[in-house]
N, C-alpha and C positions, 0 to 999 in steps of 0.2 A: 298760816295755812292750817286747815283742819287735818287731824290725823287720818291716815288711810286705813288703819285697823278699825273694823266695825265696832268692837267693844269700846275702844278709846273714843270713837266718835260719839257714842252714847253718853260719854262723860263730859261732852261739850254741848249742852242743850241751848243753842243760841236762841231759839224761839221761846221756849218755856223758861229758860234761865235768865234771859236778858230782855228780849222784846216784850214778853208778857209782864215782866217785873216793872220796867221803866218806860212805858210807851210815850208818855208825855215828855219825859226828860230826853229821850232819844230824838223825838221830833224837834225839841228845842236845840239840841246839839247839831242836828242836820241843818237847821236854820242858820246857826253860827257859820257852818261851812259855806252856805249859800252867800251870806253877807260878806264873809271874808274873801271868797273868790271874786265877788263883784268889786271889792276894794283893791285886792292885790293883783288880780288878773282881769281887768276890765275888758269886756268884749270877747273873752275867751271861754271855751267850754270849761265846766267845773273840773278843777284838779288841785291837788295839794302842792303848792309851790313851796317845797320844804326849805329852800335856802333863804326865803324872804323873811322868816320869823321863827327862829329856833330857840329863843330864850324861854322855854316852856316853864321851868321851875320858877323863875322870877315873875312871869306873868300869872302863874297860879297863885303865888303869894299876893300879888297886887289885887287880883280879882277876889281872892278869898277875904281880904280885909273889907271889901265893899259888898260882900255877899248879902243877899236880901234886898238889894237895890238894882236899878238898871243903869247901864252905861249910856254914853252920849248917843249911841245908835239905837237906843231903846231895847237893847238885848240885856237879859239878866246877866249879872256878873257870875252867878252860879253856873249858868250854861257855858260861859267861857272857861270857868274852872274845869268843868267836865270835858270840854273839847281839848283843852291843853293837857289834861291828865291822860286822855286817850292817845293824844299825839306822842307824849313822852313814853307811855307804855309801848306803843307800836314801835318806836325807834329802839327801845331797849330789847324787845323781843326779836326784832330784825338783827340787832347787833349780836345777840346770843347765837343766832343761826349762822353767822358768818364765821368762817374759819379764821383764826387769829394768825396763822402762818401762811405764807405764800407757798404754792406747790413746789416741791423739789423736782427739777427736771434734769435727769442725768443721762447724757449721751443718747438722745433720740436716734432712731434708726436713720442711717445716712442714706441720702437719696441723691443720685447724680442725674445729670441730663435734663435739668430744668423742671422737675416735677413740682407741682404747687400743693400747698397745704393751707387749709382754712382753720383758724382757731375759733372754737365755739365755747361759750361758757356763760355763767350768770353775771349780770351787772347790777340790776336793781337791788337796792337795799344794802349794797356793799360799799365800804369806804372807797372814795375816788372811783365809784362805778366798777370796781375790780380791775381797773386798767393796769395796775402793777402786775397782776397775775398774767394778763394778756401779753404785757411787754416781756415778762420773763420767758414765756413760751415762745414768743416771736423770736427773741434773741437766740434761744437754744436751737430751735428748728432752722433758723437762718445759718447758724454756725455748722449745722449738720448737712447743709447743702440744699435745703428746700427754698423755694420761692414762697414767701409767707404772705397771706392775706389776714389781717387782724381787724375785726370790727372796732376795736378800740382806736386804731389808727384812722379807720373810716369815720368814726364819730368825731375824732379831733378835727379831721379835715373839713367836716361840715359844721363844726362849732357846737355839736351836741355833746356837751361834757357835764350836764347836770341831770340828776335823777328826777324826771318829770312825772313818774308814776304811771299807772296803767290807764288812767282816764284821759290822758292827753293823746287823743286818737290820731291827730294829724302828725304828731311827733312819732308815734308808733308806726304809722304807715310809712313815713319817710325812712325810718331806720330799716323797716322790713324790706322796702323796695331796694335800698342801697345794698344791704347785706345779701339778699336773695339774688340780685343781679350779679353780684360778685361771685357767688357760689355757682351760679348757672354757667359761668365761664370755665368751670373745671371739667376735665375729661378723664374718665376711668382708664381709657386706652393709653393715656400719658402717664399713668401711675399717680395721678392726683389723689389727694386724701383730705380728711378732716381730722382734727385733734380736739378732744373734749376735755375742758378744764374741770377740776373738782367742783361739784355742786351743779353740774349741768342737768342732772335729773330733775331739779326743782325749777328750772328756767324754761318758761314757755318758748322763748325765742330759740334757745339752744336745742331743745327737743325738736322744734320745727326744722332747724338747720340740719340736725342729724337725720331726720326723716327724709329730707330732700337729698342729702348725701347718699343715703341708702338707695333711694330711687334712681340716682344718677350712677350707682354702682361704684362709688368711691370707697377706698379703704378707710377704715375708721380706727383711729388710735386714741389712747388716753394721753394725758399731758406728758407722760414719761416716754411716749413713743412706742408703747406696747399695743398690739392689736386688741381691740375689744371684740370678744368672741360673740358669735351669733346667738348663743344661748342666752347671754345676758341681754342682748338687744331685743330678742324675742320676748323675754320676760318683761322688759320695759314696755314693749308694745301692748302686752296684755294688761299691765298696770294702767296705762293711759286709757285703754278701752274701758276698763272697770271704772276709772274715775269719771269718764264722760258719761257712762251709763248711770252714774249716781246723781248727775246734775238735774 
């Protein structure tokens, strides 16, 4: 993602530093994506099926040996080198952004009387879709007396256990409908709440779930069971508004 700081954003000149430098090469890499999607995901809208071909370093070496020529599908091997290099770099950058340790959840606030809590947090780009963190929070809040709804469990139940990226719109819609419908069943008058896992600020889905929870009047906790104060939430709201205004 781009930096939010205006000064740092100027140090990432995507148009002048990439698009203007390599317009023909970028077009060739985009065509690799198109042909690859047709091969690996026939009949589907374009998306990066990450699990279907992940041996990027070996493929780079193979295509590099044959650089200057075209492959059997009439695409330059050099274009495939570039695509694989971008894929490998993307995964490395996403890995660097993922916390290496699962959140520590110590004695969440105890809730009696059948109050429900919804676990929200990031999934895309995390190993195992961050399910282990969701499971840790689920177990801790269950032990503390809450009735827990976890999107990780909902995803497993529907068979959605792979990172399909942001361009798989049907998958995104299905997940959004399932998770939103679950959260809409919560009631502020029953003491229901939402708990936010670390990294939620960078997750489109988790921020949407938090916004819905605020609209429903639910209490909002962090993964450790501490209330998130309104000042922090209001600051987040301003950050989101500033981000949208920059688009």
